[in-house]
C-alpha positions as CSV (number, residue, x, y, z in Angstrom):
1,M,0.0,0.0,0.0
2,E,2.6,2.7,0.9
3,N,4.7,1.3,-2.4
4,A,1.1,2.5,-4.3
5,S,0.4,5.9,-2.2
6,S,4.5,6.9,-2.9
7,G,4.1,5.9,-6.9
8,R,0.8,7.9,-7.3
9,R,2.4,10.8,-5.4
10,T,5.3,10.7,-7.9
11,G,2.8,10.5,-10.9
12,L,1.5,13.6,-9.5
13,R,4.4,15.4,-9.4
14,W,5.3,14.2,-12.3
15,E,1.8,15.6,-14.0
16,W,2.5,19.0,-12.5
17,L,5.9,19.7,-13.6
18,V,4.5,19.1,-17.1
19,I,1.2,21.1,-16.7
20,L,3.9,24.1,-15.3
21,A,6.2,23.4,-17.6
22,G,3.9,23.8,-20.7
23,G,1.9,26.8,-19.7
24,A,5.4,28.7,-18.8
25,L,6.4,28.1,-22.3
26,L,3.1,28.7,-23.9
27,V,2.9,32.4,-21.7
28,T,6.2,32.9,-22.8
29,W,5.6,32.5,-26.7
30,L,2.4,34.6,-26.5
31,Y,4.4,37.4,-24.7
32,F,7.2,37.7,-27.0
33,T,5.6,37.0,-30.5
34,P,3.4,39.0,-32.9
35,S,-0.1,40.3,-31.0
36,G,-3.3,39.2,-32.2
37,L,-4.5,35.8,-33.1
38,L,-3.1,36.0,-37.2
39,G,0.0,37.8,-35.2
40,K,0.2,34.5,-33.4
41,A,-0.6,32.2,-36.4
42,D,2.3,34.1,-38.3
43,A,4.5,33.4,-35.6
44,I,3.9,29.6,-36.6
45,G,4.3,29.7,-40.0
46,Y,7.1,31.7,-39.5
47,A,8.5,28.6,-37.8
48,V,8.3,26.1,-40.7
49,C,8.3,28.5,-43.8
50,H,9.2,30.9,-45.7
51,R,6.5,33.2,-46.3
52,I,7.3,34.7,-49.1
53,D,4.9,37.8,-50.7
54,S,4.7,36.0,-53.6
55,H,4.5,32.7,-52.9
56,S,1.3,33.7,-50.6
57,F,-2.6,34.3,-50.2
58,H,-3.4,37.5,-49.0
59,I,-5.9,38.6,-46.0
60,N,-6.8,43.0,-46.8
61,G,-3.4,43.2,-48.5
62,R,-2.0,40.6,-45.4
63,D,0.3,37.5,-46.0
64,F,-1.3,34.1,-45.3
65,P,0.7,32.9,-42.0
66,V,2.1,30.1,-44.3
67,C,2.5,30.2,-48.0
68,A,0.3,28.9,-50.6
69,R,1.6,25.6,-50.9
70,C,2.1,25.3,-46.9
71,S,-1.7,26.1,-46.5
72,G,-2.6,23.2,-49.1
73,M,-0.7,21.2,-46.9
74,Y,-1.7,21.9,-43.4
75,L,-5.3,22.6,-44.4
76,G,-5.3,19.3,-46.1
77,A,-3.8,17.3,-43.1
78,V,-6.4,19.1,-40.7
79,L,-9.1,18.1,-43.5
80,G,-7.7,14.5,-43.6
81,L,-7.5,14.0,-39.5
82,V,-10.9,14.9,-39.4
83,Y,-12.7,13.0,-42.3
84,Q,-10.6,9.6,-40.6
85,S,-11.6,10.4,-37.3
86,F,-15.4,9.9,-37.9
87,R,-14.4,6.2,-39.1
88,G,-13.2,5.6,-35.3
89,R,-10.0,4.4,-34.2
90,R,-8.7,2.9,-37.3
91,G,-5.1,2.1,-37.6
92,G,-4.7,0.3,-40.6
93,M,-2.6,2.0,-43.4
94,P,-4.6,3.2,-46.7
95,S,-4.5,0.5,-49.6
96,F,-1.9,0.4,-52.2
97,K,-4.0,1.8,-54.9
98,V,-5.2,4.5,-52.7
99,F,-1.1,4.9,-52.1
100,V,-0.9,5.1,-55.5
101,V,-3.1,8.1,-55.5
102,L,-1.1,9.8,-52.6
103,G,2.0,8.7,-54.6
104,I,1.1,10.9,-57.6
105,F,0.3,13.7,-55.3
106,L,3.8,13.8,-53.6
107,A,5.2,13.8,-57.1
108,A,3.2,16.3,-58.1
109,F,3.9,18.3,-55.5
110,G,8.1,17.3,-56.2
111,I,8.1,18.8,-59.1
112,D,6.2,21.8,-58.8
113,G,8.1,23.0,-56.0
114,V,10.8,22.3,-58.1
115,N,10.0,24.3,-60.8
116,S,8.6,27.2,-58.9
117,Y,12.4,27.4,-57.7
118,L,13.7,27.4,-60.9
119,H,12.4,31.0,-61.1
120,F,14.4,32.3,-58.6
121,F,17.4,32.1,-61.1
122,P,16.6,33.9,-64.2
123,N,18.3,31.9,-66.7
124,A,17.7,28.3,-65.4
125,P,14.7,25.9,-67.4
126,S,11.4,25.7,-66.1
127,L,8.6,23.4,-67.3
128,Y,5.4,26.7,-66.9
129,Q,5.0,29.7,-64.7
130,P,4.1,28.5,-60.8
131,Q,1.1,30.1,-60.2
132,N,-0.4,30.1,-56.4
133,W,-3.2,27.9,-57.0
134,L,-0.8,25.1,-58.5
135,R,1.0,25.4,-54.9
136,L,-2.1,25.1,-53.3
137,V,-3.7,22.0,-54.4
138,T,-0.1,19.8,-54.9
139,G,0.0,20.7,-51.0
140,T,-3.3,19.8,-50.4
141,G,-2.4,16.7,-51.8
142,V,0.1,15.9,-49.6
143,G,-1.6,17.6,-46.7
144,L,-4.0,14.3,-47.1
145,G,-1.4,12.1,-47.7
146,L,0.1,13.5,-43.8
147,A,-3.1,12.7,-42.1
148,A,-3.2,9.1,-44.4
149,V,-0.4,8.0,-42.1
150,V,-0.1,9.8,-39.2
151,L,-3.8,9.2,-37.8
152,P,-3.2,5.7,-38.2
153,A,0.0,5.9,-36.8
154,F,-0.9,7.4,-34.0
155,H,-4.4,4.9,-33.1
156,Q,-1.8,2.1,-33.8
157,T,0.9,3.6,-30.7
158,L,-1.7,5.0,-28.2
159,W,-4.4,3.1,-28.2
160,A,-5.2,-0.7,-26.8
161,D,-8.4,-1.2,-28.7
162,W,-7.4,0.0,-31.8
163,S,-9.0,-1.7,-35.1
164,E,-6.7,-3.0,-38.3
165,S,-9.1,-1.9,-40.0
166,R,-8.2,1.5,-43.0
167,A,-9.8,4.6,-42.5
168,L,-9.1,5.1,-46.2
169,G,-8.7,1.8,-48.0
170,S,-11.4,2.8,-51.4
171,W,-12.5,4.9,-53.8
172,R,-15.6,5.9,-52.3
173,Q,-13.6,6.9,-49.1
174,L,-10.7,8.6,-50.9
175,G,-13.3,10.1,-53.5
176,G,-15.7,11.9,-50.6
177,L,-12.2,13.1,-49.1
178,L,-10.9,15.0,-52.9
179,L,-14.1,16.7,-52.7
180,L,-14.2,18.0,-49.5
181,A,-10.5,18.6,-50.3
182,A,-11.9,20.2,-53.4
183,L,-14.1,22.4,-51.8
184,V,-11.9,23.7,-49.2
185,D,-9.5,24.8,-51.9
186,G,-12.1,26.3,-54.1
187,L,-12.8,28.1,-50.7
188,V,-9.5,29.9,-50.5
189,L,-9.2,30.3,-53.9
190,T,-12.4,32.6,-53.7
191,E,-9.8,35.5,-51.6
192,N,-12.6,36.2,-49.9
193,P,-11.5,37.6,-46.3
194,V,-14.2,36.2,-44.3
195,V,-13.7,32.9,-46.1
196,L,-10.0,33.5,-45.2
197,Y,-9.8,34.7,-41.8
198,P,-10.9,31.3,-39.9
199,L,-8.8,29.4,-42.7
200,A,-5.9,30.9,-42.1
201,L,-5.9,30.3,-38.3
202,I,-6.3,26.2,-39.0
203,S,-3.8,26.3,-41.2
204,A,-1.4,27.3,-39.0
205,A,-3.1,25.0,-36.2
206,G,-2.4,22.3,-38.6
207,V,1.3,22.8,-37.8
208,V,0.3,22.0,-34.2
209,I,-1.9,19.7,-34.6
210,L,0.6,17.6,-36.7
211,L,3.7,17.9,-34.5
212,T,2.0,17.6,-31.6
213,M,0.6,13.7,-32.4
214,V,4.4,13.1,-33.6
215,Y,5.6,13.9,-30.5
216,C,3.4,12.2,-28.6
217,M,3.9,9.2,-30.2
218,V,7.1,9.5,-29.1
219,V,6.9,10.2,-25.8
220,V,4.6,7.0,-25.4
221,M,7.4,4.9,-27.2
222,V,9.9,6.6,-25.4
223,F,8.3,6.0,-21.5
224,K,7.1,2.1,-22.9
225,R,3.6,3.4,-22.5
226,E,2.4,2.2,-26.0
227,N,-1.4,0.4,-26.6
228,R,-2.3,1.2,-22.5
229,Y,-4.6,3.8,-23.4
230,I,-8.8,2.8,-23.5
231,S,-10.3,6.5,-23.5
232,S,-9.6,9.7,-25.1
233,R,-9.5,11.4,-21.3
234,Q,-6.2,9.1,-20.2
235,I,-4.0,10.9,-22.7
236,W,-4.0,14.0,-21.7
237,L,-0.2,13.5,-20.3
238,P,1.4,12.6,-23.4
239,L,-0.5,15.0,-25.5
240,L,0.3,17.5,-23.6
241,A,4.2,16.4,-23.8
242,G,3.6,16.1,-27.2
243,F,2.3,19.9,-27.1
244,I,4.9,21.3,-25.1
245,V,8.3,19.5,-27.1
246,A,6.5,21.3,-30.5
247,M,5.9,24.6,-28.7
248,L,9.7,24.0,-28.4
249,Q,10.4,23.2,-32.1
250,I,8.6,26.4,-32.9
251,S,10.1,28.8,-30.3
252,A,13.9,27.5,-30.8
253,L,12.9,28.4,-34.8
254,D,11.2,31.1,-34.0
255,W,14.0,32.6,-32.3
256,G,16.7,31.3,-34.3
257,R,15.4,32.9,-37.6
258,F,14.3,36.6,-35.6
259,A,17.9,37.0,-34.5
260,L,19.1,36.0,-38.1
261,T,16.6,38.0,-39.8
262,G,15.6,40.7,-37.1
263,T,12.2,40.7,-38.0
264,W,8.6,38.2,-38.4
265,A,7.7,38.9,-42.1
266,G,8.9,36.2,-44.5
267,F,11.9,36.2,-47.1
268,K,11.8,38.7,-49.3
269,F,13.0,38.1,-53.1
């Protein structure tokens, strides 16, 4: 009984340490980053994206938190995570035919990215004139692929009762997701500020969500706690630990880039 009580007290101390560390980190980051919701979203995007003005969508003349390609990627990832979550704790990876489609998306992302990069060099050969709508669409395809891999891996790592069924195993399931992705991209392309404002915040949130999920899995594996969770209420601590590591990464990248450039703006070309 004494050992059990001691173990519970140790566990509580670790929980409070994680909570306090997370709170202190978040408050510090909020204090030093630009003001306002879009300012905080900009600071998240600043850690992972070049944010070049000509490669970005705009809200009333203000750059999106991330460029057009990253906007598509993180919006696609959030959409994919939400879409698959409605199908329960399915830990099966996408079927081969779905992986082929996702592989085509990845190839298109790479080709468009290289072609866009070549335009930084005036005399370099290129295939076509880069367009933000192409950056958005190819980014969205990769975002859907990220979600298709990360969420099943998350289920396999945390849950004791995860299912081997696939959340994306058929053309019908993939088709429904692609229709929703086309709708989201269409909304972005309207460039209506009323629509773009929430989408800008969601794209920035997608960065934090993906990093938190990945680092949560790492924490669970490091502490050998795989497949021990039944209820969503039980995973708050590993999720919080993953969030702390994610924010540490974002904070370090923010600090390093700001130290080099002295500005929160995107790169200028």
